[in-house]
Every structure is written in structure tokens, then in C-alpha cells.
Residue frames as qw, qx, qy, qz and C-alpha x, y, z in Angstrom:
[[0.383, 0.353, 0.852, -0.053, 9.92, -3.72, 27.13],
 [0.072, 0.274, 0.546, 0.788, 8.02, -2.64, 24.01],
 [0.334, 0.059, 0.255, -0.906, 5.18, -0.22, 24.48],
 [0.020, 0.279, 0.955, 0.098, 1.85, -1.93, 24.70],
 [0.245, -0.542, -0.467, -0.654, -1.76, -1.00, 24.16],
 [0.556, -0.742, -0.369, -0.064, -3.06, 0.92, 27.15],
 [0.621, -0.234, -0.143, 0.734, 0.36, 2.25, 28.08],
 [0.010, -0.921, -0.098, 0.376, 0.78, 6.02, 28.55],
 [0.685, 0.626, 0.022, 0.371, 2.52, 7.38, 25.45],
 [0.631, -0.333, -0.133, 0.688, 5.98, 8.60, 26.57],
 [0.064, 0.977, 0.124, -0.163, 6.35, 12.36, 26.75],
 [0.668, -0.008, 0.192, 0.719, 9.16, 14.26, 25.01],
 [0.111, 0.920, 0.067, -0.369, 10.16, 17.72, 23.94],
 [0.588, -0.059, 0.493, 0.638, 11.83, 18.12, 20.52],
 [0.140, 0.479, -0.219, -0.838, 12.01, 20.52, 17.64],
 [0.543, 0.446, 0.706, 0.092, 9.73, 20.16, 14.66],
 [0.279, 0.330, 0.459, 0.777, 8.99, 21.92, 11.35],
 [0.224, -0.749, -0.364, -0.506, 6.39, 23.91, 13.34],
 [0.190, -0.702, 0.378, -0.573, 8.52, 24.77, 16.37],
 [0.044, 0.258, -0.883, 0.389, 9.27, 23.03, 19.63],
 [0.721, -0.278, -0.402, -0.491, 6.73, 20.37, 20.66],
 [0.227, -0.234, 0.806, -0.494, 6.18, 19.21, 24.23],
 [0.248, -0.089, -0.880, -0.395, 4.19, 16.17, 23.34],
 [0.152, -0.470, -0.829, 0.261, 1.72, 15.73, 26.18],
 [0.087, 0.553, 0.245, -0.792, 0.89, 19.45, 26.17],
 [0.173, 0.253, -0.534, -0.788, 0.60, 19.43, 22.37],
 [0.091, -0.255, -0.945, -0.183, -1.90, 16.55, 22.41],
 [0.350, -0.118, 0.104, -0.924, -4.42, 18.64, 24.35],
 [0.624, 0.130, 0.581, -0.507, -7.83, 16.96, 24.07],
 [0.654, 0.504, -0.336, -0.453, -7.22, 15.46, 20.65],
 [0.953, 0.003, 0.278, 0.122, -6.30, 12.09, 19.23],
 [0.017, 0.790, -0.510, -0.339, -2.89, 11.78, 17.65],
 [0.952, 0.287, 0.060, 0.093, -1.43, 9.75, 14.82],
 [0.259, -0.793, 0.502, 0.230, 2.34, 9.50, 15.46],
 [0.935, 0.310, 0.156, 0.068, 4.19, 7.92, 12.56],
 [0.459, -0.632, 0.441, 0.442, 7.86, 7.43, 11.87],
 [0.685, 0.714, -0.128, -0.069, 9.84, 7.71, 8.63],
 [0.905, -0.079, 0.035, 0.417, 13.10, 5.77, 7.96],
 [0.460, -0.297, 0.137, 0.825, 14.87, 8.89, 6.62],
 [0.264, 0.756, 0.063, -0.595, 14.46, 12.13, 4.75],
 [0.362, 0.600, -0.502, -0.507, 14.63, 12.21, 0.97],
 [0.247, -0.044, 0.964, 0.088, 13.43, 8.64, 0.61],
 [0.238, -0.079, -0.591, -0.766, 10.82, 7.82, -2.04],
 [0.353, -0.459, -0.811, -0.083, 8.20, 5.89, -0.04],
 [0.243, -0.507, -0.475, 0.677, 8.20, 8.51, 2.75],
 [0.006, 0.151, -0.213, -0.965, 7.75, 11.23, 0.26],
 [0.352, -0.291, -0.676, -0.578, 4.55, 9.69, -1.05],
 [0.396, -0.489, -0.736, 0.248, 3.29, 9.08, 2.53],
 [0.200, -0.384, -0.293, 0.852, 3.86, 12.56, 3.74],
 [0.160, 0.001, -0.400, -0.903, 2.14, 13.94, 0.63],
 [0.385, -0.358, -0.786, -0.325, -0.82, 11.65, 1.09],
 [0.347, -0.518, -0.628, 0.466, -1.32, 12.57, 4.71],
 [0.071, -0.259, -0.027, 0.963, -1.08, 16.30, 3.81],
 [0.256, -0.147, -0.583, -0.757, -3.76, 15.90, 1.11],
 [0.534, -0.448, -0.666, -0.264, -6.13, 14.20, 3.54],
 [0.204, 0.053, -0.567, 0.796, -5.40, 16.20, 6.69],
 [0.436, -0.203, -0.007, -0.877, -8.94, 17.57, 6.69],
 [0.780, -0.203, -0.519, -0.286, -10.29, 14.08, 7.20],
 [0.562, -0.109, -0.631, 0.524, -8.12, 13.67, 10.29],
 [0.045, -0.146, 0.227, -0.962, -9.13, 17.16, 11.51],
 [0.609, -0.268, -0.311, -0.679, -12.81, 16.15, 11.25],
 [0.810, -0.270, -0.520, 0.005, -12.09, 13.28, 13.59],
 [0.435, -0.865, 0.192, -0.163, -10.20, 15.46, 16.12],
 [0.917, -0.178, 0.173, 0.314, -6.97, 13.70, 15.25],
 [0.002, 0.908, -0.341, -0.243, -3.60, 15.44, 14.91],
 [0.900, 0.371, -0.098, 0.207, -0.92, 14.20, 12.56],
 [0.305, -0.858, 0.404, 0.080, 2.69, 14.07, 13.78],
 [0.885, 0.389, -0.216, 0.138, 5.53, 12.69, 11.73],
 [0.494, -0.766, 0.386, 0.141, 9.01, 11.90, 12.99],
 [0.843, 0.465, -0.163, 0.216, 12.27, 11.28, 11.13],
 [0.732, -0.540, 0.067, 0.409, 15.79, 10.83, 12.57],
 [0.542, 0.362, 0.166, 0.740, 17.20, 13.68, 10.51],
 [0.227, -0.351, -0.296, 0.859, 17.77, 17.32, 11.47],
 [0.241, 0.717, 0.441, -0.483, 15.45, 20.23, 10.93],
 [0.145, 0.634, -0.358, -0.670, 17.22, 21.80, 8.01],
 [0.071, -0.062, 0.930, 0.357, 16.98, 18.48, 6.18],
 [0.225, 0.525, 0.789, -0.225, 13.21, 18.41, 6.82],
 [0.211, 0.742, 0.124, -0.624, 12.74, 21.87, 5.36],
 [0.093, 0.456, -0.664, -0.585, 14.57, 20.96, 2.24],
 [0.092, 0.137, 0.974, 0.154, 12.63, 17.71, 1.86],
 [0.276, 0.589, 0.566, -0.507, 9.33, 19.52, 2.35],
 [0.304, 0.602, -0.260, -0.691, 9.91, 21.33, -0.98],
 [0.128, 0.170, -0.907, -0.363, 10.33, 17.97, -2.77],
 [0.159, 0.346, 0.893, -0.241, 7.14, 16.68, -1.19],
 [0.325, 0.661, 0.247, -0.630, 5.13, 19.67, -2.40],
 [0.237, 0.523, -0.557, -0.600, 6.68, 19.51, -5.86],
 [0.153, 0.123, -0.946, -0.259, 6.23, 15.75, -6.40],
 [0.026, -0.334, -0.918, 0.211, 3.04, 15.06, -4.43],
 [0.109, -0.520, -0.456, -0.714, 1.07, 18.23, -5.06],
 [0.549, -0.754, -0.316, -0.172, 0.56, 18.96, -1.40],
 [0.152, 0.651, -0.464, 0.581, 2.60, 21.06, 1.04],
 [0.445, -0.143, -0.772, 0.430, 3.52, 19.71, 4.52],
 [0.338, -0.563, -0.124, -0.744, 0.66, 21.01, 6.78],
 [0.814, -0.564, -0.088, -0.111, 1.42, 19.18, 10.03],
 [0.263, -0.817, 0.513, -0.019, 4.57, 18.96, 12.18],
 [0.901, 0.250, -0.326, 0.138, 7.43, 16.72, 11.30],
 [0.636, -0.742, 0.192, 0.094, 9.67, 16.06, 14.37],
 [0.516, 0.661, -0.508, 0.195, 13.42, 16.33, 13.96],
 [0.843, -0.491, 0.184, -0.123, 14.93, 13.47, 15.98],
 [0.594, 0.613, -0.505, 0.131, 18.61, 13.19, 15.09],
 [0.139, -0.472, 0.766, -0.415, 19.45, 12.08, 18.63],
 [0.499, -0.120, -0.824, -0.239, 16.81, 9.34, 18.24],
 [0.200, -0.112, 0.611, -0.758, 15.10, 10.50, 21.45],
 [0.719, 0.125, 0.113, -0.674, 11.59, 9.76, 20.14],
 [0.707, 0.302, -0.593, -0.237, 12.72, 6.75, 18.12],
 [0.317, 0.189, -0.857, 0.360, 14.16, 5.07, 21.20],
 [0.355, -0.021, 0.548, -0.757, 11.29, 5.95, 23.50],
 [0.766, 0.258, 0.109, -0.578, 8.81, 4.40, 21.01],
 [0.679, -0.149, 0.708, 0.124, 10.98, 1.48, 19.90],
 [0.617, 0.722, 0.005, -0.314, 11.17, 2.65, 16.30],
 [0.209, 0.655, -0.711, -0.146, 14.65, 1.20, 15.71],
 [0.960, -0.060, 0.233, -0.143, 14.58, -2.57, 14.91],
 [0.208, -0.689, 0.632, 0.287, 18.21, -3.58, 14.52],
 [0.563, 0.025, 0.807, 0.176, 17.44, -6.91, 12.81],
 [0.533, 0.737, 0.415, 0.015, 15.57, -5.03, 10.08],
 [0.495, 0.623, -0.037, 0.604, 18.01, -2.13, 9.69],
 [0.577, -0.474, -0.355, 0.562, 20.11, -0.68, 12.53],
 [0.300, -0.041, 0.075, 0.950, 20.48, 2.66, 10.84],
 [0.254, -0.219, -0.288, -0.897, 16.89, 3.71, 10.19],
 [0.459, 0.072, 0.592, -0.659, 13.45, 3.55, 11.90],
 [0.117, 0.312, 0.910, 0.245, 10.76, 1.16, 10.75],
 [0.250, -0.326, -0.295, -0.863, 7.42, 2.61, 9.69],
 [0.153, -0.324, -0.838, 0.412, 5.59, 2.59, 12.98],
 [0.264, -0.506, -0.291, -0.768, 2.16, 4.06, 13.62],
 [0.171, -0.265, -0.764, 0.562, 0.88, 4.87, 17.07],
 [0.277, -0.604, -0.377, -0.645, -2.71, 6.07, 17.57],
 [0.270, -0.112, -0.624, 0.725, -2.96, 7.87, 20.95],
 [0.181, -0.724, -0.619, -0.243, -6.14, 9.00, 22.57],
 [0.065, -0.807, 0.042, -0.585, -6.82, 12.30, 24.45],
 [0.749, -0.649, 0.105, -0.082, -5.89, 10.51, 27.77],
 [0.066, 0.771, -0.631, -0.051, -2.41, 9.94, 26.30],
 [0.731, -0.158, 0.655, -0.108, -3.04, 6.22, 26.09],
 [0.110, 0.349, -0.767, -0.527, -1.76, 4.13, 23.23],
 [0.734, 0.221, 0.348, -0.540, -4.75, 2.62, 21.45],
 [0.905, 0.401, 0.142, 0.005, -3.13, 1.05, 18.36],
 [0.267, -0.653, 0.569, 0.422, 0.33, 0.21, 17.03],
 [0.870, 0.481, 0.109, -0.003, 1.25, -0.79, 13.47],
 [0.382, -0.650, 0.519, 0.403, 4.70, -1.67, 12.34],
 [0.796, 0.604, 0.044, -0.023, 5.68, -1.83, 8.63],
 [0.755, -0.130, 0.230, 0.600, 9.12, -2.52, 7.19],
 [0.133, -0.581, 0.158, 0.788, 10.97, 0.47, 5.68],
 [0.097, -0.067, 0.709, 0.696, 10.11, -0.71, 2.22],
 [0.055, -0.512, -0.821, -0.247, 6.31, -0.77, 2.59],
 [0.107, -0.245, 0.023, -0.963, 4.21, 2.33, 2.55],
 [0.170, 0.236, 0.761, -0.580, 1.23, 2.79, 4.87],
 [0.046, -0.495, -0.740, -0.453, -2.49, 2.82, 3.96],
 [0.105, -0.122, 0.212, -0.964, -4.17, 6.14, 4.91],
 [0.630, -0.261, -0.372, -0.630, -7.63, 4.66, 4.49],
 [0.706, -0.222, -0.652, 0.163, -6.83, 1.94, 7.07],
 [0.310, -0.031, -0.481, 0.819, -5.57, 4.46, 9.60],
 [0.356, -0.167, -0.031, -0.919, -8.76, 6.58, 9.19],
 [0.716, -0.230, -0.551, -0.361, -10.87, 3.43, 9.50],
 [0.590, -0.146, -0.660, 0.442, -9.13, 2.45, 12.73],
 [0.019, 0.041, -0.317, 0.947, -9.66, 5.89, 14.23],
 [0.562, -0.227, -0.275, -0.746, -13.38, 5.66, 13.35],
 [0.749, -0.220, -0.623, -0.035, -13.54, 2.24, 15.12],
 [0.456, -0.080, -0.581, 0.670, -11.62, 3.30, 18.16],
 [0.167, -0.109, 0.158, -0.967, -13.72, 6.47, 18.66],
 [0.666, -0.219, -0.375, -0.606, -16.97, 4.55, 18.18],
 [0.768, -0.211, -0.601, 0.071, -16.06, 1.67, 20.47],
 [0.285, 0.061, -0.494, 0.819, -14.74, 4.06, 23.10],
 [0.330, -0.123, 0.089, -0.932, -18.18, 5.69, 23.27],
 [0.831, -0.060, -0.050, -0.551, -20.42, 2.64, 22.87],
 [0.578, -0.330, 0.738, -0.114, -20.17, -0.93, 24.06],
 [0.858, 0.476, 0.085, -0.173, -19.67, -2.36, 20.59],
 [0.507, -0.392, 0.593, 0.486, -16.94, -3.89, 18.50],
 [0.506, 0.635, -0.218, -0.542, -16.37, -3.51, 14.74],
 [0.915, 0.082, 0.394, 0.033, -16.23, -6.64, 12.51],
 [0.597, -0.085, 0.511, 0.613, -13.84, -7.54, 9.69],
 [0.289, 0.259, 0.489, 0.781, -13.49, -4.93, 7.00],
 [0.054, -0.785, -0.560, 0.259, -15.93, -2.67, 8.80],
 [0.239, 0.328, 0.159, 0.900, -16.46, 0.84, 7.40],
 [0.088, 0.173, 0.409, -0.892, -18.03, 3.82, 9.19],
 [0.545, 0.121, -0.092, -0.825, -21.80, 3.56, 9.00],
 [0.617, 0.049, -0.749, -0.235, -21.97, -0.26, 8.70],
 [0.813, -0.485, -0.185, -0.263, -23.44, -2.64, 11.28],
 [0.062, 0.599, -0.688, 0.405, -21.43, -3.45, 14.36],
 [0.652, -0.160, -0.738, 0.075, -21.26, -6.16, 17.06],
 [0.550, -0.750, 0.034, -0.367, -22.55, -5.84, 20.60],
 [0.120, 0.582, -0.735, 0.326, -19.74, -6.39, 22.99],
 [0.614, -0.127, -0.779, 0.020, -19.77, -9.80, 24.74],
 [0.209, -0.054, -0.639, 0.738, -19.65, -8.03, 28.13],
 [0.399, -0.018, 0.068, -0.914, -23.13, -6.54, 27.52],
 [0.267, 0.189, 0.929, -0.170, -25.94, -8.84, 28.57],
 [0.022, 0.459, 0.723, 0.516, -29.12, -9.11, 26.57],
 [0.220, -0.803, -0.519, 0.192, -30.98, -7.15, 29.29],
 [0.283, -0.611, 0.077, 0.735, -28.45, -4.36, 29.14],
 [0.225, 0.047, 0.642, 0.731, -28.57, -4.47, 25.34],
 [0.020, 0.681, 0.713, 0.169, -32.27, -3.83, 25.40],
 [0.194, -0.864, -0.217, 0.412, -31.61, -0.54, 27.14],
 [0.289, -0.532, 0.391, 0.693, -28.71, 0.43, 24.92],
 [0.044, 0.111, -0.713, -0.691, -30.18, -0.74, 21.61],
 [0.468, 0.285, 0.560, -0.621, -33.94, -0.37, 21.89],
 [0.611, 0.460, -0.269, -0.585, -34.46, -0.90, 18.16],
 [0.956, -0.027, 0.274, -0.104, -33.17, -4.46, 18.56],
 [0.005, -0.639, 0.722, 0.264, -30.43, -6.54, 16.97],
 [0.866, 0.241, -0.355, -0.259, -29.85, -9.74, 15.06],
 [0.617, -0.503, 0.600, -0.088, -28.61, -12.75, 17.12],
 [0.660, 0.461, -0.553, -0.217, -26.52, -14.91, 14.85],
 [0.672, -0.105, -0.686, 0.258, -25.16, -16.88, 17.80],
 [0.505, -0.786, -0.330, 0.137, -25.42, -16.04, 21.56],
 [0.541, -0.526, 0.078, 0.651, -22.02, -14.38, 21.30],
 [0.228, 0.025, 0.451, 0.863, -22.45, -12.69, 17.88],
 [0.129, 0.756, 0.591, -0.250, -25.15, -10.08, 18.03],
 [0.342, 0.191, 0.358, 0.848, -25.25, -7.65, 15.13],
 [0.015, -0.798, -0.475, 0.371, -26.74, -4.19, 15.51],
 [0.371, 0.835, 0.174, 0.367, -26.92, -0.92, 13.63],
 [0.496, 0.147, -0.277, 0.810, -24.04, 1.41, 14.31],
 [0.244, -0.794, -0.463, 0.309, -25.02, 3.69, 17.15],
 [0.314, 0.701, 0.107, 0.632, -24.83, 7.40, 16.58]]
């Protein structure tokens, strides 16, 4: 069965461009963005890896580690990394897993035979420090990911994990949020003493807690 939100992210030990990685140990107390690439030396992947490298500091600030995976061998990764730096203006600065045996790809359901039986789809898994899967995204091999959206989701997940709120459509960090329906008005008075706007009994808008 496909991995679901709340599942423990499967553990694995494989080689990467930064040495062997035992996944659960490597996570430590951080969040992780695990994202797959259909193959080395492919154009969309090249732009993605460069974009993540350029913005790694933004993930670092959020305590989130980047971890790419491609079903090609390590020597191929090292050669491809040179192209990434040359064409994208940023060197690979996070590990890229070498998964030629498709160990990780199969554990995480990254092969979708009806899309293409030979390559992985562009999956994204956001995993919290408790090793729980908090978000999954699946793109076809032809469509590149949006780094801004992945950062936005991390901000939402971290905020809503700490406070009993939810983030509305198109929310950006710093904007108003929604008090979770599970929080009664009495409890909300304790949690949000500055008050909130009640649009309906189930839609209560409040300033983002800090």
C-alpha cells in the first residue's frame, strides 16, 4: 500500500554524493525534504537541483535538510553535478542518493509504471523530526517542482505543529491563520488573548502566533 501521511518514513542505508547515509540516523532532530529525480543528465532535474542548491540557506533556517534521490549510480551523479554547477550557477551542496537498485524508489513508491516504468516520478516527501511523513507531492517526470511552495508548506507544517491553527488558501508566513475547529472559544481565549475575528462559528481568523 502507498505511504500515507502519518506513516513512519521507511529507513534505508545507501550511498550518496556525501557518503553513506543511514536515513533515520541522518535525520537527527531535523525536518527532511526527500525528493526524487527521474534520471541523471535530464534537463528539468538539472534546473531543480540547481534551484534547491541556490536556496539551501532558506531550508537550513527552517531546520530542514535536503535529500535528492536518482536511480543512477554514484559516478554518474558526480559527473552530472559538474553540469549542474556550470548551467545553474550553483554547486550541489546537499546529498544526492545513488539508488541504482531502486531500494529507495521502491520503499517510497517512486516508480509509477503507468506513467513510465523506467524512471521515477517527481515525488516530494516532507518528513518531521519524529520520522513521520507530513506531506507528499507527486509530479509527472515532465513537470518541475516549485521551491517556493515547498518552503511555504514547511512553514505551515512547523507552525501548525506548534500551535492549534490551520493555514488558509495561498497563506504566506506572517499572514493571518485560522483557529483549529477542535479549539473551543473558551480555550481560544487562553491561547489567543488578543482576540480573533469570527467570520462563521467554524471560521475564526487570528493573527499568526509567534
